[in-house]
PALUM-923632 format. One line per 3 residues: number of its first residue (from 1); their letters; for each residue x, y, z of C-alpha. Coordinates in nm, 2 decimals, decimal comma, padded with zeros to 4 digits. Example, Ala and Ser with C-alpha at 12.3 -4.5 7.8 and 13.67 -1.06 7.14 Angstrom:
REM PALUM-923632
1	as	01,23 -00,45 00,78 ~ 01,37 -00,11 00,71
REM end
This chain:
REM PALUM-923632
1	mvr	-02,18 05,75 -05,61 ~ -02,00 05,45 -05,60 ~ -02,18 05,13 -05,45
4	msr	-02,02 04,77 -05,34 ~ -02,20 04,49 -05,53 ~ -02,25 04,15 -05,30
7	ags	-01,93 04,02 -05,50 ~ -01,75 04,32 -05,35 ~ -01,67 04,47 -05,68
10	eer	-01,76 04,88 -05,73 ~ -02,08 04,92 -05,89 ~ -02,11 05,28 -06,04
13	tgm	-02,42 05,50 -06,06 ~ -02,52 05,79 -06,26 ~ -02,45 06,02 -05,96
16	tla	-02,09 05,91 -06,04 ~ -02,05 06,12 -06,34 ~ -02,34 06,34 -06,31
19	gsp	-02,34 06,44 -05,94 ~ -02,22 06,79 -05,79 ~ -01,82 06,86 -05,89
22	gps	-01,70 06,76 -05,54 ~ -01,38 06,87 -05,38 ~ -01,16 06,75 -05,66
25	ayr	-01,30 06,98 -05,90 ~ -01,10 07,25 -06,08 ~ -01,20 07,60 -06,11
28	ltf	-01,15 07,81 -06,45 ~ -01,25 08,13 -06,55 ~ -01,41 08,22 -06,88
31	dgt	-01,47 08,58 -06,98 ~ -01,52 08,66 -06,62 ~ -01,71 08,33 -06,54
34	tvt	-01,64 08,05 -06,30 ~ -01,66 07,76 -06,45 ~ -01,61 07,40 -06,29
37	arp	-01,44 07,09 -06,45 ~ -01,35 06,76 -06,32 ~ -00,99 06,59 -06,34
40	gqs	-01,00 06,46 -06,68 ~ -01,24 06,65 -06,86 ~ -01,14 06,88 -07,16
43	vga	-01,21 07,27 -07,16 ~ -01,51 07,21 -07,43 ~ -01,67 06,94 -07,20
46	alv	-01,64 07,15 -06,89 ~ -01,80 07,45 -07,08 ~ -02,05 07,27 -07,24
49	aag	-02,16 07,13 -06,88 ~ -02,18 07,50 -06,76 ~ -02,42 07,58 -07,04
52	iva	-02,18 07,76 -07,24 ~ -02,21 07,61 -07,62 ~ -02,04 07,89 -07,83
55	wrt	-01,72 08,11 -07,76 ~ -01,61 08,21 -08,10 ~ -01,75 08,36 -08,42
58	trr	-01,70 08,29 -08,78 ~ -01,49 08,52 -08,96 ~ -01,72 08,60 -09,25
61	ggr	-02,06 08,55 -09,08 ~ -02,01 08,62 -08,74 ~ -02,21 08,29 -08,64
64	prg	-02,14 08,12 -08,31 ~ -01,93 07,85 -08,28 ~ -01,83 07,60 -08,00
67	lfc	-01,78 07,19 -08,00 ~ -01,88 07,05 -08,31 ~ -01,68 06,71 -08,38
70	gig	-01,55 06,70 -08,03 ~ -01,24 06,52 -08,11 ~ -01,02 06,76 -08,25
73	vcf	-01,05 06,70 -08,66 ~ -01,21 07,03 -08,70 ~ -01,15 07,40 -08,54
76	dcl	-01,49 07,50 -08,43 ~ -01,39 07,52 -08,08 ~ -01,08 07,73 -08,12
79	itv	-01,04 07,95 -07,74 ~ -00,78 08,13 -07,59 ~ -00,63 07,96 -07,29
82	dgr	-00,41 08,14 -07,07 ~ -00,34 08,40 -07,35 ~ -00,26 08,14 -07,64
85	pgq	-00,50 08,17 -07,90 ~ -00,65 07,91 -08,14 ~ -00,63 07,61 -07,87
88	rac	-00,90 07,35 -07,95 ~ -01,11 07,35 -07,66 ~ -01,18 06,96 -07,73
91	lvp	-00,83 06,89 -07,66 ~ -00,70 07,09 -07,40 ~ -00,74 06,93 -07,08
94	ald	-00,89 07,16 -06,81 ~ -00,67 07,28 -06,51 ~ -00,73 07,46 -06,19
97	gmr	-00,72 07,80 -06,25 ~ -00,73 07,83 -06,60 ~ -00,81 08,17 -06,79
100	lsa	-01,03 08,13 -07,10 ~ -01,15 08,37 -07,34 ~ -01,37 08,39 -07,63
103	egg	-01,21 08,41 -07,98 ~ -01,40 08,64 -08,21 ~ -01,39 08,64 -08,56
106	ggg	-01,02 08,50 -08,60 ~ -01,09 08,13 -08,63 ~ -00,85 07,90 -08,82
109	deg	-00,75 07,89 -09,19 ~ -00,82 07,52 -09,15 ~ -01,19 07,54 -09,22
112	ggg	-01,44 07,41 -09,00 ~ -01,69 07,15 -08,95 ~ -02,01 07,33 -08,95
115	dgd	-02,13 07,48 -09,26 ~ -01,83 07,62 -09,43 ~ -01,89 07,96 -09,30
118	d	-01,53 08,01 -09,18
REM end
């Protein structure tokens, strides 16, 4: 929701950021589940907003991983995007019609941000 203040400038409220997806929302598919995203949102942010917090597992321990740093430094958020594995979900902008799938155990050799279980 955007309100106009007395001076005529826009005043943004929490509803602008946390409200319903609205007509400009993108629809993505994650392992058969529809996920909505806002323009400018990353794939990782869209998944977390939909309650999906893990989409890959570590090679050795099979531990769940999702967003860790959120800025592309670690490799905990690797995901397959439109058939391309090894994409960092925190860096990939969400687009309408994207097909996302979990990465299982492959992980990146670059290391993770968590407990070193990669």
